[in-house]
C-alpha positions as CSV (number, residue, x, y, z in Angstrom):
1,X,-56.5,-95.4,96.2
2,X,-57.8,-98.0,93.7
3,X,-59.4,-97.6,90.4
4,X,-62.9,-98.0,91.7
5,X,-62.1,-95.0,93.9
6,X,-60.5,-92.7,91.3
7,X,-62.7,-93.2,88.7
8,X,-64.6,-95.0,87.6
9,X,-66.4,-96.1,86.1
10,X,-68.2,-94.0,84.1
11,X,-71.6,-93.6,83.0
12,X,-75.2,-94.2,84.0
13,X,-77.5,-97.2,84.2
14,X,-78.5,-100.1,82.1
15,X,-81.7,-102.0,82.9
16,X,-82.2,-104.2,79.9
17,X,-80.1,-106.7,77.9
18,X,-77.0,-105.3,76.2
19,X,-77.0,-103.7,72.8
20,X,-75.3,-105.5,70.0
21,X,-71.6,-106.3,70.4
22,X,-70.8,-104.0,67.6
23,X,-71.8,-101.2,69.9
24,X,-68.9,-101.9,72.2
25,X,-67.2,-98.6,72.8
26,X,-68.7,-97.6,69.5
27,X,-71.2,-94.7,69.5
28,X,-68.7,-92.7,71.5
29,X,-65.8,-92.4,69.1
30,X,-65.3,-89.2,67.2
31,X,-66.6,-89.2,63.6
32,X,-64.1,-90.5,61.1
33,X,-62.4,-87.8,59.2
34,X,-59.1,-86.5,58.0
35,X,-57.1,-83.8,59.8
36,X,-58.7,-81.1,57.7
37,X,-62.2,-82.3,58.4
38,X,-62.9,-84.2,55.1
39,X,-64.3,-87.6,55.4
40,X,-62.0,-90.6,55.3
41,X,-62.3,-94.3,55.9
42,X,-60.3,-95.9,58.7
43,X,-57.1,-97.4,57.5
44,X,-55.3,-100.3,58.9
45,X,-51.8,-100.1,60.2
46,X,-49.4,-97.9,62.2
47,X,-48.4,-97.6,65.8
48,X,-50.1,-95.2,68.2
49,X,-47.7,-93.7,70.7
50,X,-49.7,-92.8,73.8
51,X,-48.7,-90.9,76.9
52,X,-50.5,-91.7,80.2
53,X,-50.1,-90.5,83.7
54,X,-48.6,-92.6,86.5
55,X,-45.8,-93.0,89.0
56,X,-43.1,-95.7,88.9
57,X,-43.6,-96.4,92.6
58,X,-47.2,-97.4,92.0
59,X,-46.9,-99.8,89.1
60,X,-49.1,-102.9,89.0
61,X,-49.5,-105.8,86.5
62,X,-52.4,-107.4,88.3
63,X,-55.7,-106.9,86.5
64,X,-57.5,-107.3,89.8
65,X,-55.1,-105.3,91.9
66,X,-54.9,-101.7,93.1
67,X,-54.5,-99.5,90.0
68,X,-53.4,-96.0,91.0
69,X,-51.8,-95.2,87.6
70,X,-53.8,-94.3,84.5
71,X,-51.0,-95.8,82.5
72,X,-51.5,-99.2,84.2
73,X,-55.2,-99.1,83.7
74,X,-54.9,-98.2,80.0
75,X,-52.6,-101.2,79.4
76,X,-54.8,-103.6,81.4
77,X,-58.0,-102.4,79.7
78,X,-56.6,-103.1,76.2
79,X,-55.2,-106.5,77.1
80,X,-58.0,-107.8,79.3
81,X,-61.7,-107.5,78.6
82,X,-64.4,-106.7,81.2
83,X,-67.9,-108.1,81.0
84,X,-69.3,-104.7,80.0
85,X,-67.9,-101.2,79.1
86,X,-69.3,-97.7,79.1
87,X,-71.5,-96.8,76.2
88,X,-73.1,-93.7,74.8
89,X,-76.7,-95.0,74.8
90,X,-77.4,-97.1,76.7
91,X,-74.7,-96.2,79.1
92,X,-73.6,-99.8,79.6
93,X,-72.5,-101.6,76.5
94,X,-71.6,-105.3,75.8
95,X,-68.1,-106.6,75.7
96,X,-67.2,-110.1,77.0
97,X,-70.8,-110.4,78.0
98,X,-72.9,-110.2,74.8
99,X,-76.2,-109.9,76.7
100,X,-77.7,-110.1,80.2
101,X,-81.1,-110.7,81.7
102,X,-82.5,-110.4,85.2
103,X,-84.9,-112.5,87.2
104,X,-88.3,-111.0,88.0
105,X,-87.1,-110.0,91.5
106,X,-83.9,-108.3,90.1
107,X,-81.7,-110.4,92.3
108,X,-80.4,-113.0,89.8
109,X,-78.7,-111.9,86.6
110,X,-77.5,-114.2,83.9
111,X,-74.7,-113.0,81.6
112,X,-74.3,-114.7,78.2
113,X,-70.7,-114.7,77.0
114,X,-69.8,-113.4,73.5
115,X,-69.5,-116.1,70.9
116,X,-66.0,-116.7,69.6
117,X,-64.2,-115.1,72.5
118,X,-60.8,-116.6,73.1
119,X,-57.7,-115.8,75.1
120,X,-54.6,-114.6,73.4
121,X,-53.2,-118.1,73.6
122,X,-56.1,-119.4,71.5
123,X,-58.0,-121.2,74.2
124,X,-61.8,-120.4,74.4
125,X,-63.2,-118.3,77.2
126,X,-65.6,-120.2,79.4
127,X,-68.0,-119.3,82.1
128,X,-65.6,-121.0,84.6
129,X,-62.9,-118.5,83.6
130,X,-65.2,-115.6,84.3
131,X,-66.4,-117.1,87.7
132,X,-62.7,-117.6,88.7
133,X,-61.9,-114.0,87.7
134,X,-64.9,-112.5,89.5
135,X,-64.2,-114.4,92.7
136,X,-60.6,-113.4,92.6
137,X,-61.6,-109.8,92.1
138,X,-64.1,-110.1,94.9
139,X,-61.4,-111.3,97.3
140,X,-59.3,-108.1,96.8
141,X,-59.4,-105.3,99.3
142,X,-61.5,-103.2,96.9
143,X,-63.6,-106.1,95.7
144,X,-66.6,-105.6,98.0
145,X,-67.1,-102.1,96.6
146,X,-66.6,-103.2,93.0
147,X,-69.2,-105.9,93.3
148,X,-71.4,-104.8,96.2
149,X,-74.0,-107.2,97.3
150,X,-72.4,-110.1,95.4
151,X,-70.9,-112.8,97.6
152,X,-68.3,-115.1,96.1
153,X,-70.4,-118.1,96.8
154,X,-73.2,-116.5,94.6
155,X,-71.0,-116.3,91.5
156,X,-71.5,-119.5,89.5
157,X,-71.4,-120.9,86.0
158,X,-74.4,-122.3,84.0
159,X,-73.0,-124.4,81.2
160,X,-70.0,-123.2,79.3
161,X,-71.3,-119.7,78.2
162,X,-73.4,-118.3,81.0
163,X,-72.4,-116.7,84.3
164,X,-74.9,-116.3,87.1
165,X,-74.6,-113.5,89.7
166,X,-77.0,-113.5,92.6
167,X,-77.3,-110.3,94.6
168,X,-78.2,-110.1,98.3
169,X,-80.8,-107.6,97.3
170,X,-82.8,-106.5,94.3
171,X,-80.5,-104.5,92.0
172,X,-81.5,-103.2,88.7
173,X,-78.1,-101.6,88.3
174,X,-76.0,-104.7,88.5
175,X,-74.8,-104.7,84.8
176,X,-73.3,-101.3,85.5
177,X,-71.1,-102.8,88.2
178,X,-69.5,-105.2,85.8
179,X,-67.9,-102.4,83.7
180,X,-64.2,-102.0,83.3
181,X,-62.9,-103.8,86.4
182,X,-64.2,-107.3,85.8
183,X,-61.1,-108.3,83.8
184,X,-61.1,-112.0,82.9
185,X,-58.1,-114.3,83.1
186,X,-57.9,-118.1,82.7
187,X,-59.4,-120.3,85.4
188,X,-56.7,-121.3,88.0
189,X,-54.2,-118.6,87.2
190,X,-51.9,-118.3,90.2
191,X,-50.9,-115.0,91.8
192,X,-47.3,-115.5,90.8
193,X,-48.3,-115.9,87.1
194,X,-51.0,-113.2,87.0
195,X,-48.8,-110.7,85.2
196,X,-48.2,-113.2,82.4
197,X,-51.9,-114.4,82.1
198,X,-53.3,-114.1,78.6
199,X,-56.1,-111.7,78.1
200,X,-59.0,-111.6,75.7
201,X,-58.7,-107.9,74.7
202,X,-58.1,-106.2,71.3
203,X,-54.3,-106.0,72.0
204,X,-51.7,-108.4,73.2
205,X,-48.8,-107.4,75.5
206,X,-45.6,-107.5,73.6
207,X,-43.3,-106.1,76.3
208,X,-43.5,-104.1,79.6
209,X,-40.6,-102.2,81.1
210,X,-40.9,-99.8,84.0
211,X,-44.4,-98.7,83.3
212,X,-43.9,-98.4,79.6
213,X,-45.3,-101.0,77.3
214,X,-45.9,-102.1,73.7
215,X,-49.2,-103.8,72.7
216,X,-49.8,-105.5,69.4
217,X,-53.1,-106.1,67.6
218,X,-55.1,-109.2,68.5
219,X,-56.2,-110.4,65.0
220,X,-58.5,-112.9,66.6
221,X,-60.4,-110.4,68.8
222,X,-64.1,-111.3,68.8
223,X,-65.2,-107.6,69.3
224,X,-64.6,-106.3,65.8
225,X,-62.0,-104.8,63.6
226,X,-58.9,-103.3,65.2
227,X,-57.1,-100.9,62.9
228,X,-53.8,-100.2,64.6
229,X,-50.9,-102.6,64.4
230,X,-49.7,-101.6,67.8
231,X,-50.0,-99.2,70.7
232,X,-47.0,-98.0,72.7
233,X,-47.7,-96.6,76.1
234,X,-45.2,-94.3,77.9
235,X,-45.7,-93.3,81.5
236,X,-45.4,-89.6,82.6
237,X,-45.6,-88.2,86.1
238,X,-47.0,-84.8,85.1
239,X,-49.5,-83.6,82.4
240,X,-47.1,-80.8,81.3
241,X,-44.2,-83.2,80.6
242,X,-46.6,-85.4,78.7
243,X,-47.9,-82.5,76.6
244,X,-44.3,-81.3,75.9
245,X,-43.5,-84.8,74.6
246,X,-46.5,-84.6,72.2
247,X,-45.5,-81.1,71.0
248,X,-42.0,-82.4,70.4
249,X,-43.4,-85.2,68.2
250,X,-42.5,-88.0,70.6
251,X,-46.2,-88.9,71.2
252,X,-49.3,-89.1,69.1
253,X,-51.8,-88.9,72.0
254,X,-51.5,-87.2,75.4
255,X,-54.3,-88.8,77.4
256,X,-56.0,-86.6,80.0
257,X,-53.4,-83.8,79.5
258,X,-55.7,-81.1,81.0
259,X,-56.6,-77.5,80.3
260,X,-53.1,-76.1,81.0
261,X,-51.6,-78.4,78.5
262,X,-54.2,-77.5,75.9
263,X,-53.3,-73.8,76.3
264,X,-49.7,-74.7,75.8
265,X,-50.6,-76.4,72.5
266,X,-52.0,-73.0,71.5
267,X,-52.7,-72.7,67.8
268,X,-50.5,-75.6,66.7
269,X,-52.2,-76.9,63.5
270,X,-50.6,-80.3,63.9
271,X,-52.3,-80.8,67.3
272,X,-56.0,-81.4,67.9
273,X,-57.9,-81.2,71.2
274,X,-60.4,-83.8,72.2
275,X,-62.6,-82.3,74.9
276,X,-64.8,-84.6,77.0
277,X,-67.4,-82.5,78.7
278,X,-68.1,-82.9,82.5
279,X,-65.4,-85.5,82.8
280,X,-64.4,-85.2,86.5
281,X,-66.3,-84.3,89.6
282,X,-64.3,-82.1,92.0
283,X,-66.2,-81.9,95.3
284,X,-65.1,-80.6,98.7
285,X,-66.1,-83.1,101.4
286,X,-67.5,-82.0,104.7
287,X,-67.7,-84.6,107.5
288,X,-71.3,-85.0,108.7
289,X,-71.0,-87.7,111.3
290,X,-69.3,-85.4,113.8
291,X,-67.0,-82.4,114.1
292,X,-67.5,-78.8,113.1
293,X,-69.5,-79.5,109.9
294,X,-72.0,-81.9,111.4
295,X,-74.7,-79.2,111.5
296,X,-76.5,-79.1,108.2
297,X,-76.8,-75.3,108.5
298,X,-73.0,-75.0,108.5
299,X,-72.7,-77.2,105.4
300,X,-75.4,-75.1,103.6
301,X,-73.5,-71.9,104.6
302,X,-70.3,-73.1,103.0
303,X,-72.2,-74.1,99.8
304,X,-73.6,-70.6,99.7
305,X,-70.2,-68.9,100.4
306,X,-68.7,-70.4,97.2
307,X,-68.5,-68.4,93.9
308,X,-68.8,-71.4,91.6
309,X,-68.4,-69.4,88.4
310,X,-65.1,-68.0,89.7
311,X,-64.0,-71.5,90.7
312,X,-64.6,-72.8,87.2
313,X,-63.0,-69.8,85.5
314,X,-59.9,-69.7,87.7
315,X,-59.3,-73.3,88.7
316,X,-60.4,-75.0,85.5
317,X,-59.5,-72.1,83.2
318,X,-63.0,-72.3,81.9
319,X,-62.7,-76.0,80.9
320,X,-65.6,-77.1,82.9
321,X,-69.1,-76.3,84.1
322,X,-70.7,-75.1,87.3
323,X,-72.1,-77.9,89.4
324,X,-74.9,-78.0,91.9
325,X,-73.8,-80.3,94.8
326,X,-75.2,-83.4,93.2
327,X,-72.9,-86.2,92.0
328,X,-74.0,-88.0,88.8
329,X,-74.5,-85.2,86.3
330,X,-74.1,-87.8,83.5
331,X,-77.3,-89.6,84.5
332,X,-80.3,-89.2,82.2
333,X,-82.3,-88.8,85.3
334,X,-80.1,-86.0,86.7
335,X,-82.5,-83.5,88.3
336,X,-81.9,-80.3,86.2
337,X,-85.0,-78.8,87.8
338,X,-83.4,-78.4,91.2
339,X,-82.5,-74.8,91.7
340,X,-78.9,-73.9,91.0
341,X,-77.2,-72.6,94.1
342,X,-75.8,-69.2,93.8
343,X,-73.5,-67.3,96.1
344,X,-75.3,-65.6,99.0
345,X,-72.9,-64.4,101.7
346,X,-75.6,-62.7,103.8
347,X,-77.5,-66.0,104.1
348,X,-74.3,-67.9,104.7
349,X,-73.4,-65.6,107.7
350,X,-76.9,-65.9,109.0
351,X,-76.8,-69.7,108.9
352,X,-73.4,-69.8,110.6
353,X,-74.7,-67.6,113.4
354,X,-77.8,-69.7,113.9
355,X,-75.7,-72.9,114.1
356,X,-73.4,-71.3,116.7
357,X,-70.4,-72.0,114.4
358,X,-67.1,-70.9,115.9
359,X,-65.8,-68.3,113.5
360,X,-62.8,-67.5,115.8
361,X,-61.2,-70.8,114.9
362,X,-59.2,-71.7,111.8
363,X,-60.2,-74.9,110.1
364,X,-57.8,-77.1,108.1
365,X,-58.7,-78.0,104.5
366,X,-56.7,-81.0,103.5
367,X,-55.7,-81.5,99.8
368,X,-53.2,-83.1,97.5
369,X,-51.7,-82.3,94.1
370,X,-52.8,-85.6,92.6
371,X,-54.5,-83.9,89.7
372,X,-54.2,-80.5,88.1
373,X,-56.3,-77.8,89.9
374,X,-57.1,-79.8,93.1
375,X,-54.8,-77.8,95.4
376,X,-55.7,-74.6,93.5
377,X,-59.4,-75.2,94.2
378,X,-58.7,-75.5,97.9
379,X,-56.8,-72.3,98.0
380,X,-59.5,-70.4,96.1
381,X,-62.2,-71.9,98.3
382,X,-60.4,-70.8,101.4
383,X,-60.3,-67.2,100.0
384,X,-64.0,-67.2,99.2
385,X,-65.4,-68.6,102.4
386,X,-63.3,-66.0,104.4
387,X,-65.8,-63.5,103.1
388,X,-68.5,-65.3,105.0
389,X,-66.4,-65.3,108.2
390,X,-64.9,-68.8,108.0
391,X,-61.2,-69.0,108.3
392,X,-59.6,-71.9,106.4
393,X,-56.0,-73.0,106.2
394,X,-55.1,-75.2,103.2
395,X,-52.8,-78.1,104.1
396,X,-51.2,-80.0,101.2
397,X,-50.4,-83.6,101.9
398,X,-48.4,-86.2,100.0
399,X,-50.7,-88.5,98.0
400,X,-50.0,-91.6,100.1
401,X,-50.5,-89.7,103.4
402,X,-53.7,-88.1,102.2
403,X,-55.3,-91.4,101.1
404,X,-54.2,-93.2,104.2
405,X,-54.9,-90.6,106.9
406,X,-57.4,-88.1,105.5
407,X,-59.7,-89.8,103.0
408,X,-62.8,-91.1,104.7
409,X,-61.6,-89.6,108.0
410,X,-61.1,-85.9,107.6
411,X,-63.4,-83.1,108.6
412,X,-62.8,-81.0,105.5
413,X,-60.9,-82.2,102.4
414,X,-60.9,-82.1,98.6
415,X,-61.8,-85.2,96.6
416,X,-62.3,-86.0,93.0
417,X,-64.0,-88.7,90.9
418,X,-62.5,-89.2,87.4
419,X,-65.8,-90.3,86.0
420,X,-69.2,-88.9,85.3
421,X,-71.4,-91.8,86.4
422,X,-75.0,-92.3,87.4
423,X,-76.7,-91.0,90.5
424,X,-77.1,-94.6,91.8
425,X,-73.4,-95.3,91.2
426,X,-72.2,-92.5,93.5
427,X,-75.0,-93.1,96.0
428,X,-74.0,-96.8,96.4
429,X,-70.3,-96.0,96.6
430,X,-70.2,-92.9,98.7
431,X,-73.5,-91.9,100.3
432,X,-75.7,-94.7,101.6
433,X,-75.0,-95.3,105.3
434,X,-73.1,-98.6,104.9
435,X,-71.2,-97.7,101.7
436,X,-67.6,-98.7,101.8
437,X,-66.4,-95.3,100.6
438,X,-68.7,-93.0,102.5
439,X,-66.4,-90.0,102.2
440,X,-68.5,-87.7,104.5
441,X,-69.6,-90.3,107.0
442,X,-73.1,-89.4,106.0
443,X,-76.1,-91.4,107.3
444,X,-79.6,-90.4,106.2
445,X,-82.5,-92.9,106.5
446,X,-84.7,-91.2,103.9
447,X,-81.8,-91.3,101.4
448,X,-81.1,-94.9,102.1
449,X,-84.7,-95.9,101.7
450,X,-85.0,-94.0,98.4
451,X,-81.8,-95.7,97.2
452,X,-83.0,-99.2,98.1
453,X,-86.3,-98.6,96.3
454,X,-84.6,-97.1,93.2
455,X,-82.3,-100.1,92.6
456,X,-85.1,-102.5,93.4
457,X,-87.5,-101.3,90.8
458,X,-87.6,-101.9,87.0
459,X,-90.4,-99.4,86.4
460,X,-88.7,-96.5,84.6
461,X,-91.2,-93.9,85.7
462,X,-91.0,-94.8,89.3
463,X,-87.3,-95.1,89.2
464,X,-86.8,-91.6,87.9
465,X,-89.1,-90.3,90.7
466,X,-86.9,-92.0,93.3
467,X,-83.7,-90.9,91.7
468,X,-84.9,-87.3,91.8
469,X,-85.9,-87.7,95.5
470,X,-82.4,-89.0,96.2
471,X,-80.9,-86.0,94.5
472,X,-83.1,-83.5,96.4
473,X,-82.0,-85.0,99.7
474,X,-78.3,-84.9,98.6
475,X,-78.7,-81.3,97.5
476,X,-80.3,-80.4,100.9
477,X,-78.1,-82.1,103.4
478,X,-75.3,-84.4,102.2
479,X,-71.6,-83.8,102.9
480,X,-70.7,-82.8,99.4
481,X,-70.0,-79.3,98.1
482,X,-69.6,-80.1,94.4
483,X,-68.7,-76.7,92.9
484,X,-67.7,-77.8,89.4
485,X,-67.3,-80.5,86.8
486,X,-63.9,-80.5,85.0
487,X,-63.8,-81.3,81.3
488,X,-61.4,-84.0,80.1
489,X,-58.8,-82.8,77.7
490,X,-56.7,-85.0,75.4
491,X,-54.2,-83.8,73.0
492,X,-53.7,-85.7,69.7
493,X,-51.6,-85.4,66.6
494,X,-53.6,-84.4,63.6
495,X,-53.3,-87.9,62.1
496,X,-55.0,-89.6,65.0
497,X,-58.7,-90.5,64.4
498,X,-61.4,-92.6,66.0
499,X,-60.7,-91.5,69.6
500,X,-63.3,-92.2,72.2
501,X,-65.1,-89.1,73.6
502,X,-66.9,-90.5,76.6
503,X,-66.1,-88.9,79.9
504,X,-64.0,-90.5,82.6
505,X,-62.0,-93.7,81.9
506,X,-64.0,-94.4,78.8
507,X,-61.1,-92.7,77.2
508,X,-59.0,-95.9,77.4
509,X,-61.2,-97.6,74.8
510,X,-58.6,-97.0,72.0
511,X,-59.5,-100.1,70.0
512,X,-61.5,-97.7,67.7
513,X,-58.5,-95.5,67.0
514,X,-56.7,-95.3,63.6
515,X,-54.0,-93.2,61.9
516,X,-54.5,-91.3,58.6
517,X,-50.9,-91.9,57.7
């Protein structure tokens, strides 16, 4: 499971040139202030001790490799810059690319590099470095989904400061695709030296040991002032162990600790909660291509059998919101006018009968314990749909087994997306017929057509119409039962300020953080 799967990458669409470089990750940080709420100016200095989730067996030092650990991604994103990053408005903000501009047909995009950008060894960043890095990324197993429609031969340099990307099709969303995974390393870096390649980010790698790392401030960073002297990252296998370390004073920040950890913190005055609303989508996937859930009436019945309010209350402990079977709730064009599904057991039973669904069988629901609440959601789902006459047995699989044997293949399984991205992002990754991560095996000609038109138009009004058409189709007949959006919960010592509050992996943008003492 790579980062492009777990995530990512967060936040809606950008159609125009980038906002000023000073907006990088800015706009989304919490207001400056002291622990008691009084105003205070950011101060320079100090080391931020951060806990992040990960497993020692899944460590990676390759910025273009498979990143299953949040701890790895946090380290890489602070050492290596991507072309763009999530922003608050617009949702795609400048980083190593200071601006971008499309051709009239939306197929060719030119990215102008930030002035003064250098690698940690002092050498200037050139367009050739970016071209090399994007081609290297494109050659990875996940590269095609990270840069869909962009062939390696169509990634070129124009002069020393401009990178040209030519898409196979009109794509108004292309800048969004360059966020967060397009890490840049020097041209010609070999695979054996990739772990030691200098980055361009706000921090330099001081040392790395077994998943733990120390990063020191890059005083030459082109992106603005970095307040912290250093960030120390410690890897944890469970949110609870990480939260306990924070409560014991061993950490200053427990990243993505979750609702249970927040309750553990209780009323501790020396701990603050940073809550990122609608941070993670938690759908149940029903295979549409074949099998017992191929009939659209069966899928509708299961959606109607779920008590969404109870799921949010019990699984997420109230740290989340009811969802409506549409991925992309963070999109400004999210169709709030589509009727919210409510539980209707009578109608669910009627639809199952009309579809000839075999209620004498027991159906397996595959799940993992990768994240807090995932297995619990499966168990509660099984209990709820039993009331509609559907017998479900929850089968927990080890993470590696699940992603190898069940994901993209199973008839019924839990999934999650640690991001709240745009409607088009999810459509392109998981729902158009030829998407590389089509979790439900869903093929819908009308949906594909609306998607192609949406990404191929720069007219905002027409675009919104098409996005809403896509959402209605998804609501009516896709393979997703998205019952809830989980809030992201970080725990921080009272002295920690300037933390990012964007949903999803936007939380790794810690270059804005500072300590009051």
